[in-house]
Rosetta silent file (secondary structure, phi, psi, omega in degrees, C-alpha in Angstrom):
SEQUENCE: MSRREHLSLDEFATAPRKQVAAGGVNLRPQDSATRSPEPPSSKPEVKVDMRLEARRALRRVKRERVKGESFFVNVSLDRQTKRRLKLASFNAETSMQAIIEAAIVKYLDEIGA
SCORE:     score description
SCORE:     0.000 S_00000001
   1 L     0.000  135.866 -178.724  105.600  120.610   65.139 S_00000001
   2 L   -84.769  169.446 -179.147  106.094  123.696   63.020 S_00000001
   3 L   -63.739  -32.045 -173.624  104.359  127.024   63.514 S_00000001
   4 L   -76.716  -21.294  178.058  102.131  126.515   60.527 S_00000001
   5 L   -78.347  136.499  179.789  100.593  123.318   61.815 S_00000001
   6 L  -121.961  141.364  176.644   97.542  123.892   63.956 S_00000001
   7 L   -92.730  138.592  175.823   95.892  121.488   66.320 S_00000001
   8 L  -102.371  162.075 -178.648   92.164  121.174   66.293 S_00000001
   9 H   -65.213  -26.121 -178.771   90.025  120.317   69.264 S_00000001
  10 H   -67.775  -18.596 -177.347   89.011  117.061   67.561 S_00000001
  11 H   -80.861  -10.631 -179.191   92.559  115.734   67.927 S_00000001
  12 L  -105.780  138.014  175.397   92.337  115.654   71.715 S_00000001
  13 L   -80.184  121.254  179.862   90.396  113.080   73.672 S_00000001
  14 L  -123.555  145.974  177.989   88.090  114.942   75.996 S_00000001
  15 L   -84.858  149.627  178.003   85.673  113.641   78.575 S_00000001
  16 L   -66.179  148.456 -179.923   82.056  114.782   78.440 S_00000001
  17 L   -69.700  146.625  178.129   81.207  117.594   80.817 S_00000001
  18 L   -77.688  141.632  175.282   79.439  116.707   84.040 S_00000001
  19 L   -87.853  110.075 -178.283   75.883  117.888   84.379 S_00000001
  20 L   -95.781  123.534  179.259   75.811  119.877   87.602 S_00000001
  21 L   -87.882  121.422  176.563   72.354  120.290   89.109 S_00000001
  22 L   -76.430  150.703 -172.399   71.879  123.687   90.710 S_00000001
  23 L   -31.140  -55.499 -172.524   70.024  123.650   94.051 S_00000001
  24 L  -103.206   24.004 -178.523   66.413  124.079   92.899 S_00000001
  25 L   -79.519  130.442  179.030   66.466  122.361   89.496 S_00000001
  26 L   -85.484  133.404  175.406   63.618  119.882   89.057 S_00000001
  27 L   -86.465  145.400  176.593   64.482  116.503   87.632 S_00000001
  28 L   -68.194  147.029 -177.121   62.114  115.020   85.127 S_00000001
  29 H   -57.874  -36.023 -178.689   60.092  112.134   86.586 S_00000001
  30 H   -68.980  -31.587  178.618   61.543  109.640   84.100 S_00000001
  31 H   -68.671  -42.824 -177.911   65.113  110.593   85.119 S_00000001
  32 H   -72.350  -28.135 -179.792   64.484  110.093   88.815 S_00000001
  33 H   -75.473  -34.370 -177.221   62.636  106.816   88.203 S_00000001
  34 H   -83.404  -18.376  179.901   65.404  105.322   86.084 S_00000001
  35 L   -77.145  136.368  173.727   68.187  106.342   88.439 S_00000001
  36 L   -92.421  145.486  179.963   69.216  103.857   91.052 S_00000001
  37 L   -64.933  125.196 -178.484   70.085  105.273   94.437 S_00000001
  38 L  -100.012  139.516  176.513   73.851  105.629   94.588 S_00000001
  39 L   -66.642  147.210  179.322   75.765  105.447   97.836 S_00000001
  40 L   -61.225  136.352 -176.866   77.425  108.733   98.741 S_00000001
  41 L   -73.980  142.040  178.886   80.901  108.890   97.320 S_00000001
  42 L   -97.918   10.863 -178.572   83.789  108.930   99.761 S_00000001
  43 H   -61.276  -45.368  178.065   86.090  110.720   97.320 S_00000001
  44 H   -59.302  -37.121  179.056   85.873  114.128   99.058 S_00000001
  45 H   -66.590  -37.685  178.991   86.730  112.452  102.354 S_00000001
  46 H   -64.730  -42.215  178.890   89.695  110.727  100.744 S_00000001
  47 H   -62.275  -42.546  179.886   90.958  114.036   99.351 S_00000001
  48 H   -64.034  -43.018  179.212   90.634  115.673  102.776 S_00000001
  49 H   -62.298  -41.664  179.807   92.454  112.755  104.395 S_00000001
  50 H   -65.690  -38.423  178.159   95.256  112.931  101.837 S_00000001
  51 H   -63.705  -44.430  179.724   95.622  116.668  102.384 S_00000001
  52 H   -62.822  -43.090  178.512   95.811  116.201  106.141 S_00000001
  53 H   -63.417  -39.345  178.220   98.378  113.444  105.780 S_00000001
  54 H   -64.044  -42.489  178.000  100.434  115.591  103.422 S_00000001
  55 H   -62.043  -45.051 -179.923  100.378  118.477  105.880 S_00000001
  56 H   -62.890  -42.659  179.758  101.412  116.210  108.743 S_00000001
  57 H   -63.350  -41.084  178.679  104.222  114.685  106.693 S_00000001
  58 H   -63.913  -42.118  177.383  105.493  118.136  105.712 S_00000001
  59 H   -61.429  -42.425  179.248  105.463  119.238  109.347 S_00000001
  60 H   -61.723  -42.983  179.452  107.391  116.095  110.329 S_00000001
  61 H   -62.728  -43.097  179.582  110.001  116.731  107.639 S_00000001
  62 H   -64.104  -42.052  178.482  110.428  120.334  108.777 S_00000001
  63 H   -62.010  -43.776  179.658  110.782  119.253  112.423 S_00000001
  64 H   -61.789  -39.789 -178.678  113.398  116.632  111.522 S_00000001
  65 H   -67.402  -38.337 -175.160  115.370  119.173  109.509 S_00000001
  66 H   -82.745  -17.839 -177.538  115.350  121.757  112.295 S_00000001
  67 H   -54.702  -47.892 -177.733  116.181  119.281  115.093 S_00000001
  68 L   -75.947  -17.989 -177.068  119.911  119.297  114.388 S_00000001
  69 L  -101.127  104.701 -179.476  120.043  123.019  113.773 S_00000001
  70 L  -101.190  -26.915 -178.911  119.805  124.875  117.018 S_00000001
  71 L  -139.112  149.777  177.303  121.621  128.099  116.148 S_00000001
  72 L  -119.767  143.580  177.810  122.375  130.042  113.004 S_00000001
  73 L  -126.143  125.906  175.484  125.378  132.293  112.389 S_00000001
  74 L   -88.648  127.362 -178.715  125.468  134.857  109.615 S_00000001
  75 L  -121.300  126.359  177.949  128.919  135.138  108.097 S_00000001
  76 L   -92.295  121.285 -178.912  129.876  137.905  105.730 S_00000001
  77 L  -119.585  148.203  173.920  132.338  136.693  103.102 S_00000001
  78 L   -76.272  166.921 -173.883  134.071  138.518  100.289 S_00000001
  79 H   -61.110  -41.938 -177.583  133.348  137.306   96.760 S_00000001
  80 H   -62.652  -45.394  179.636  136.622  135.457   96.300 S_00000001
  81 H   -64.964  -41.982  179.159  136.214  133.463   99.528 S_00000001
  82 H   -63.030  -40.366  178.659  132.597  132.678   98.730 S_00000001
  83 H   -63.346  -44.105  178.529  133.588  131.499   95.241 S_00000001
  84 H   -64.188  -39.965  178.944  136.310  129.245   96.691 S_00000001
  85 H   -63.835  -42.878  179.448  133.905  127.870   99.280 S_00000001
  86 H   -63.839  -43.112  179.047  131.308  127.131   96.631 S_00000001
  87 H   -65.726  -41.462  178.737  133.870  125.387   94.421 S_00000001
  88 H   -63.750  -40.086  179.549  135.219  123.366   97.347 S_00000001
  89 H   -67.839  -34.789  177.950  131.736  122.218   98.326 S_00000001
  90 H   -68.166  -46.724 -178.801  131.041  121.205   94.745 S_00000001
  91 H   -66.041  -36.926 -178.648  134.326  119.284   94.390 S_00000001
  92 L   -86.082   -3.880 -177.836  133.937  117.576   97.776 S_00000001
  93 L    52.295   49.093  177.229  130.251  116.860   97.104 S_00000001
  94 L  -138.911  175.107 -178.723  129.269  118.340  100.446 S_00000001
  95 L   -87.655  157.079  177.315  127.465  121.435  101.605 S_00000001
  96 H   -64.025  -34.602  179.714  129.082  124.787  102.218 S_00000001
  97 H   -60.488  -42.459 -179.316  127.652  124.651  105.737 S_00000001
  98 H   -64.416  -39.175  179.390  129.541  121.432  106.515 S_00000001
  99 H   -66.224  -45.961 -179.895  132.826  122.953  105.338 S_00000001
 100 H   -64.116  -41.828  179.034  132.347  126.118  107.392 S_00000001
 101 H   -61.573  -43.934  178.247  131.299  124.101  110.434 S_00000001
 102 H   -63.634  -39.812  179.178  134.401  121.880  110.156 S_00000001
 103 H   -65.462  -39.997  179.608  136.636  124.955  109.760 S_00000001
 104 H   -67.141  -43.599  179.435  135.138  126.616  112.826 S_00000001
 105 H   -62.056  -43.873  179.278  135.513  123.451  114.914 S_00000001
 106 H   -61.575  -44.634  179.685  139.149  123.064  113.794 S_00000001
 107 H   -61.651  -45.067 -178.486  139.911  126.703  114.608 S_00000001
 108 H   -66.459  -35.510  177.256  138.314  126.470  118.045 S_00000001
 109 H   -66.671  -38.104 -179.104  140.219  123.254  118.801 S_00000001
 110 H   -66.298  -38.148 -179.232  143.513  124.886  117.785 S_00000001
 111 H   -88.108   -4.967  175.784  143.051  127.867  120.105 S_00000001
 112 L    78.125   26.984  179.687  141.756  125.631  122.902 S_00000001
 113 L   -91.975    0.000    0.000  138.358  127.228  123.237 S_00000001
């Protein structure tokens, strides 16, 4: 669409607005007589349940991720080494952490620690 074309509100399908009754608004007698009693909707309860389930699932995912990671080590690298590490992880389709971990394990095995 070019800049000169303008969309009008009529081009969009819109739903009619809900009529929200404020606390003390009186309904006309004909409205209340014609309305059939509706069972209370369980939609708010469903939304609350979905939110709780989402929170629980997120907590589970975080716990699973942290289970294998018991300690963190900060390593200061120069730019060239970091660039090589990043390229190697990309080429090997693995994480930089896995490469560093394998290098540390190999080094420790070589020195017998």
